[in-house]
Structure formats: C-alpha cells, structure tokens
C-alpha positions as CSV (number, residue, x, y, z in Angstrom):
1,M,-15.7,-34.6,0.7
2,L,-13.2,-31.9,1.7
3,E,-13.1,-31.3,5.4
4,L,-12.4,-27.9,7.0
5,T,-10.4,-27.6,10.2
6,Q,-11.5,-25.0,12.8
7,D,-8.4,-22.9,11.9
8,A,-9.4,-22.9,8.2
9,A,-13.0,-22.0,9.1
10,D,-11.8,-19.2,11.4
11,A,-9.5,-17.8,8.7
12,I,-12.1,-17.8,6.0
13,R,-14.6,-16.2,8.4
14,D,-12.0,-13.4,9.1
15,I,-11.3,-12.9,5.4
16,V,-15.0,-12.7,4.5
17,G,-15.7,-10.4,7.5
18,K,-13.1,-7.9,6.4
19,H,-15.3,-6.7,3.6
20,D,-18.3,-4.6,4.7
21,D,-20.2,-5.2,1.5
22,T,-19.8,-9.0,1.4
23,P,-23.1,-10.7,0.6
24,A,-24.5,-13.3,3.0
25,G,-23.6,-16.2,0.7
26,A,-20.0,-15.2,0.2
27,G,-17.3,-17.8,0.6
28,L,-13.9,-19.1,-0.5
29,R,-13.9,-20.7,-3.9
30,I,-11.3,-23.3,-4.8
31,S,-10.9,-24.2,-8.5
32,T,-8.5,-25.5,-11.1
33,E,-9.7,-23.3,-13.9
34,T,-6.8,-23.6,-16.5
35,V,-4.6,-26.4,-17.7
36,E,-1.6,-24.1,-17.5
37,L,-1.8,-24.3,-13.7
38,N,-0.5,-27.9,-13.8
39,G,-2.7,-29.0,-11.0
40,N,-2.3,-25.9,-8.8
41,L,-5.3,-24.6,-7.0
42,M,-6.8,-21.1,-7.2
43,F,-8.4,-19.6,-4.2
44,A,-10.7,-16.6,-4.5
45,L,-13.3,-14.8,-2.3
46,V,-16.6,-14.9,-4.2
47,A,-20.1,-13.6,-3.6
48,E,-21.7,-17.0,-4.5
49,P,-20.9,-20.3,-6.0
50,Q,-20.7,-20.9,-9.7
51,E,-23.0,-23.3,-11.5
52,G,-21.8,-26.9,-10.8
53,D,-19.8,-26.0,-7.6
54,E,-20.0,-28.2,-4.6
55,T,-20.5,-26.4,-1.3
56,V,-18.7,-27.4,1.9
57,E,-19.9,-25.7,5.1
58,R,-18.6,-25.5,8.7
59,E,-20.6,-23.4,11.0
60,T,-21.3,-20.2,9.0
61,V,-18.3,-20.6,6.6
62,R,-18.7,-21.7,3.0
63,V,-16.1,-23.2,0.6
64,Y,-17.2,-23.6,-3.0
65,L,-15.4,-26.2,-5.0
66,S,-15.3,-26.4,-8.8
67,A,-16.1,-29.9,-10.1
68,E,-12.4,-30.5,-10.8
69,A,-11.3,-29.3,-7.4
70,S,-14.0,-31.3,-5.7
71,A,-12.7,-34.5,-7.3
72,L,-9.1,-33.7,-6.4
73,L,-9.8,-32.8,-2.8
74,A,-12.5,-35.4,-2.0
75,D,-10.3,-37.1,0.6
76,K,-8.4,-34.0,1.9
77,V,-8.5,-31.5,4.7
78,L,-8.2,-27.7,4.3
79,N,-6.2,-26.2,7.1
80,A,-4.9,-22.7,7.7
81,H,-1.9,-21.2,9.4
82,A,-1.8,-17.5,10.3
83,H,1.5,-15.7,9.7
84,D,1.5,-12.0,10.9
85,D,-0.8,-10.2,8.4
86,H,-1.6,-13.2,6.1
87,V,-2.8,-16.7,6.1
88,H,-1.4,-19.8,4.4
89,F,-4.0,-22.4,3.4
90,V,-2.7,-26.0,3.4
91,I,-4.2,-29.1,1.9
92,E,-3.6,-32.1,4.1
93,E,-4.4,-35.8,4.0
94,Q,-7.3,-37.0,6.1
95,E,-6.0,-39.2,8.9
96,A,-7.4,-42.7,8.9
97,V,-10.0,-43.3,11.6
98,E,-9.6,-46.5,13.4
99,P,-13.0,-48.3,13.9
100,S,-14.0,-48.7,17.5
C-alpha cells in the first residue's frame, strides 16, 4: 500500500485547509484516468473518494487512489517538497526494511 511521509501529509493538510468550504472527508486523489497520459499520474483535491477508490490515511490526511493508481503505487512512498509558494509531490521507492 502507498505510504505517506510526514512532509506529504503536512503538505496535503495545508492544501485542504486553504479552502474554507472543504468538506470533512476531502483529500488528495491520485488517478491514471486516461490512456493518453502514458502512465502519468493526475493529482486533484476532491471532496470525497470515487467508487472503487482505495483510501490511504495518515493522521487526519486522506489520499484516495483509483484502482489503477493503487496497483501502480502499491510499493511506493508519496513525499513532498515545498518550493516557495508551491509543493512538488514525489513518488519514491520504499526502502527495504532489514529484519531484526
């Protein structure tokens, strides 16, 4: 399942919080809606998940994944880097965890 870094959770919380009329279940939706995108991901602020979406939560932050995005990102990490007045979301590989 996609994991969220603290930076990603904070960035999504800030984005959702900037809109006064945002419903309680709002979150970031990641999808691969059209074939023309050639595997690119679409990110959108949404009021609620669409039917069939998987929900990833960290603290009070929600990320909704379309079925295609969920399969593509199952072993990935969503990170975020702030740059002045905008944020870059980055998909990274999960680091292998050594058994103890």
